[in-house]
N, C-alpha and C positions, 0 to 999 in steps of 0.2 A: 512438500506443497505440488498440487496440480499446476501445469503451466497456465497461465490467466492469459486473453489476447488482451495486446496492446489497447484495442477499440474498444474493451468492454467498459461500459458506466463506471464510474465509483466516486465517493468520497473521501478526501483527506481530511482528518479531525485532527484536532488535538485536545489533550485534557486541560488546556487553560483556558479553554472558550473561546479561542479566535473564530474569527468568520471560516466556516469550510470551504475548502477548493473542490466544487463540483465540476467532474469533465470523465476523461478516460483514465485507465489503469497508467498510460504513456505521461498523463498531464500530472497524474500523482506522483507520481516517480520521480519525474523532473523536477517538480515542487521540493519534494524528500529531500533531493540530493542536494540542493541550494541550501536547506536549513543549518542553524549551528548545531553542536551537537545537544545541547539540553532541549532544543524545538524538537529535535529526532526523537529522543527519548520520550517526548509527550504525544506523539504523531500516531494514528490509527486509519488504517484503510475501510472502509464501510464499502462490501461489493453490492453488486446487483443480482450477483447469481454465488452462492455459497462453493466453496472449494473443499475438499480434501485434506487432510492435513495429517501427517505423520504424528502416530500414536492417538488418535483421536477415531471413535466409533463412527462419530457423526460429521458432518460438514460444516464449516463453518463460513461467518459472515463477516469478521474481523479479522484485518490483519494486524499484527503486531508489529513493531520499530524492525526487529532482527528481520522479519520476512520483506518488510517494505526497503529496506537495505539490498538485499538480495533481488528484488525486481530494479532498483536503481543501479544495480552492478550491471545486470543482463543489458539493461538500456543502453549504458556505457560501452559495453563491450558491442553490441549490436550497431552502434554508432547511430 
């Protein structure tokens, strides 16, 4: 996955239908880190700019839970 700037607008959604979190990638990663495991499994991020993902021919607008977890880890390591 291409690096995504922390200030890029994004929306954190879940498949349970709870209210989305509209903010930046940083906001979404921070909220995701606080989720319980079940909520993490249901989470997706809708991007405002598509990113290239390994193994895909086209760019994508949606990040899956494992990709969001990578962002949350990156956020924690950067402080």
